[in-house]
C-alpha positions in Angstrom: -30.8 88.7 -31.7 -31.4 85.7 -32.6 -34.0 82.6 -31.1 -32.5 79.9 -32.2 -32.1 76.5 -30.1 -28.3 75.2 -29.5 -28.7 71.6 -29.7 -28.6 71.4 -25.4 -31.1 73.1 -25.1 -33.2 71.0 -27.5 -32.1 67.7 -25.4 -32.7 70.0 -22.5 -36.3 70.9 -23.6 -36.6 67.3 -25.1 -36.2 65.5 -22.0 -37.9 67.8 -19.5 -41.4 67.7 -21.4 -40.7 63.5 -21.1 -40.0 63.5 -17.8 -43.1 66.1 -17.2 -45.6 64.0 -19.3 -43.9 60.2 -17.7 -44.8 61.7 -14.1 -48.4 63.4 -15.4 -49.6 60.3 -16.8 -48.7 58.9 -13.0 -51.5 60.9 -11.5 -55.0 60.0 -10.1 -57.1 61.5 -12.6 -58.3 63.9 -9.7 -54.6 65.0 -8.8 -54.4 66.5 -12.5 -54.5 70.5 -11.8 -54.0 73.3 -13.5 -51.8 73.7 -10.2 -50.1 70.6 -9.7 -49.6 70.6 -14.2 -47.2 74.1 -13.2 -45.5 72.7 -10.3 -44.3 69.0 -12.5 -43.6 71.6 -15.8 -41.4 73.3 -13.1 -39.4 70.1 -11.7 -39.2 68.9 -14.7 -37.4 71.4 -16.5 -35.3 71.5 -13.1 -34.3 68.0 -13.0 -33.3 67.6 -16.4 -30.9 70.5 -16.5 -30.0 69.3 -13.6 -29.3 65.8 -15.0 -27.5 66.7 -18.1 -25.3 69.2 -16.7 -24.2 66.4 -14.0 -24.1 64.2 -16.8 -21.6 66.1 -18.8 -19.5 66.7 -15.9 -19.0 64.1 -14.9 -18.4 62.7 -19.1 -16.3 65.9 -19.2 -13.7 64.9 -15.8 -13.5 60.9 -17.2 -13.1 62.2 -20.7 -9.6 64.8 -18.7 -8.4 61.5 -17.1 -8.5 60.0 -19.7 -5.6 62.2 -21.4 
C-alpha cells in the first residue's frame, strides 16, 4: 500500500500545524503542559478539516450555480 499524502491531506496538515502553533504560542507558559498540547493538537486537526471541508463545499456549490 502506498503511504503518499494527497495534496489536500498535505494542506489540511499544514493548516492544522499552523493553527496549533498559533494557539500554543498564545498560552501562558504555565498553561503549556503535555495534556494541553495534546488537546490543542486534536482541536487544530478537527478544526482544520472542518474549515477546509466547509470551504470546499461552499466553493463547489458556487461553481455549480455558475454552470
